[in-house]
Phi, psi and omega in degrees: 000320185293324179293330184285320181296319179298316184292319177293331173297316182293324177296314178299319179297318175305309182297323180292323177295325187282320187250014175287342177214155182277186179198163175256126187271326182203140185219135179237123179251116175247116177243136177239109183277117175274165183288359175260000182092355183282147182244127172253121193236132173245126182239117174245127178215152174243127179235143180260119178254138172261000181086001184280345180266109179294329181226096179269124182231151178241131187273134172231161180296160185292338181274003178294132180219173182050055190265127167235154176238124180047042172085002183243150177300132183276151170268120184239160173218142179252136177229114180048243187261020186230138167252118188268134175252124178292116173252008187289337174286335187274327179231079182281342181217182180292142181154187180252132186226145175245125188243133175240114186247132174241135174206171181230140174252139177293177185323114180262006183268129180241134179261135164221190183301338179272346179135220180250142179228136180264125186238117181233127171280118179269336183210128181257014176101058178285148181309323185265149173288152186243122179286318179221134181227124175247146182220159179203118185240118175261126184254163187289339185203189187288146179242147185254325185271171175259151180280160183239126183254148172217139176232170182299315184269341179231067185292336183257331191239026184292335180298337180286343179268357189242130173256115189221164172217155181236133167262201176297318189229013185223141170239123186224154182175187172211172183269137182281338185220165180296138171272141183284167176298142187058016180281138173253155176218128180222158181237130178242143186216124173283127185243158175269151183293333177289344182285331179229074180297325181296316186290325179295316184292325182292329176297329187253358180264163176271135176286168178297327175296316183299310177305316185296323183293321183291323181300313178298329177293321178296323185285324179292321180294319180297317179292332174292314184299309185290315193242343184231009181296132183216158175291158173304144183291138177267165183230129173248122189302133179209139177247002187226158177303153183291132186291141176072001178242133170277167178297333175286351183262353191288325182288332178298324179282318181297305186227018171065032175270172181285168180298135171272095190296326181292324180284334178290317181298316173308316180290322176297324176293316183295329173283346173104009184276336186206163173240155178247126183228132178258117186271184189290344179268003176086006178287150173259115190241131179255124183245127181290128175259325182204164184274155182264128180251196184290359172295345180247166177293157179300331178292314177303313177296324175295314182301313179295317172298319181291329185291314181265323185058240176259008179269160180255330183235137179234138171285121187284349176249015184275167180287324179299317173298320176298322180294317177291325176296317175303316178300316179296331188290340176274355180263122177251094187280150176079000182306324179293327177281340189260333190238143175288151179297335178280353182289135182298161182274116177299334183290324175296315180298319182292318177304310182298314177295325183287336179296338174298323176297322176296321178285330176295326178290322169305313180301316179293327174293323180298322185289329186278317190248141175241335172293136181302310186297312182293327180297318185295313179297318181293324183290331174293312179302305185284326178298311180295321174302318180297316183296323183291314181302309184306314183296322182281331170298319180297320181301322181299320186289341186272355185243024184294326182259017183236167187284329187278108187255007179313309186291330183288319177301315183293318178303317184287324171300313184291329183290317182288319176300322181287327176296315184295319183294324178289323178299321177307329180257007178074020186248045176300317182305319175306311181290327167299311187295320181299305182303314179299312185297318182286327174293319177291329177290325175295321179290319181299312184294323182289316181263344180282190183101141182281115183262150174286174176297318181291323179291319173295323178295312184294320180294327179289324178297314185288323177293319178297316176300318181295312173301320182304313179293336175271335182254348187296146180266154176299326181296318180301314182293333172297317181299310188291322182294332175293339181257330183222091185296340179270012185304312183303309184297331178291325182259357183302310181301314176301318177294326178289325181294322182270006167079020177244020190295320181295310177304312184292323175304313188290338177294340177282347183056212182269017175300119189285136172257165177281190178284148173272131183286340179244009178215123183225154177227117180295343187274322181197168185242110176293156181244311183264167186296325178296323184286320174297323171303316179301318181292319183298320187284330176291320179300317185288326177298307180301319181291327181281339197304307179277351178281346192290139178251166171309159180304315190270000000 
């Protein structure tokens, strides 16, 4: 009785082993290679399913498109480098099914140092083992070389498992033994360049997106030449702050940016209208010393009155201060004095240039996706992303000579990220082209524009003063300090606004300075220029904190 029970159990185990998984009894792969390297493939196979796979899928290369199964459009999903074809509707239950699959692979011709190679996947790793596989590959013209085969389990010796023959234009054969489940099989063939003239031409020709990018670059350049062209900025040596301009208005003259309200307040303090005090809790308090009259511009008088109103002390880190700062950042004073009426609009120039980023994103989508529907979706996403990246890179090019370097850092990070993303699709040149054109567009829009004589002279004085603060020697400063002990404090707001405050402070070395008339710290008293500059930066950081706006 026990022997009978063991015999029955063995039969059950054997039965389970045989029917636990499906298999493919016969498979025929017919590939037609066109002169542009595109492969049109027909796959016919018979499979036996046991019904255990709720989601039966057939793997194809990621660049497969125009996929049909038994004459109907296939449902596909992409995961990494595989495009999965849903077969669950073809084989909903256990049974034997015949499947006819048509699909197309994009250009399979690869160039390397040895020449051109045709790479065709015959089997991409189906879940079921394949008992018999026959294949036929038709090429557009005569072939001279012999094919090389490779599989998952036999990467170097797969040729021994295949019986094949070649004619003038065809490679055909069959597998001598059963292929295992999830096994892949590919054929590579060295080909002559004359065999694929269209593929070679496509590698060296420009895509529509590339042509459009070059066209937009030309349009932007022509717009700049016609309406925004200006001579390279000159520099006039200057050793004192610019007459009639606060530190917060320097960017308005240089790059037509809005008012830097924090720097403007520092200039008011240096001129004696208020004092800045840091209390023991680290708060920045602005204390009004005197009213502002018509010796300053109308814009400054209105802003000063709004800042204090009827109060004597204002918190520099408060929301009301930040709200006024954001409002002032949208005002560009002196534009009519600095630029001619005939000067072009830098926003138009930047928009035209940013469209290059949109096309770069579309070009990147075409490199990533081959399926039409997926390419459209990816083109929209990457096109918008490319436009945003282009705009932000331009913004980085507009702040080279000013203190706020956040846009420059963001531009650098985005440029690197876009380069790595493009490298994944083999589009490094597009990333380099995008970064270079947008950074130059930022510079051209910032420092371009047809300027009046006053605008050109003021710009030259600002750049000359900036260079002076970077290049002045310690010996020169010692001579100046002997005559003007407050020289550092008088230039500190301007140096900070132009982004050279640290360099300028280091020029003073360890020389002890006196007290600052407009800046005090209840916690400690700085002595050297470097210490005063550190305190000034802390004050500016507090005043800037709530003024920050989104990147766009």
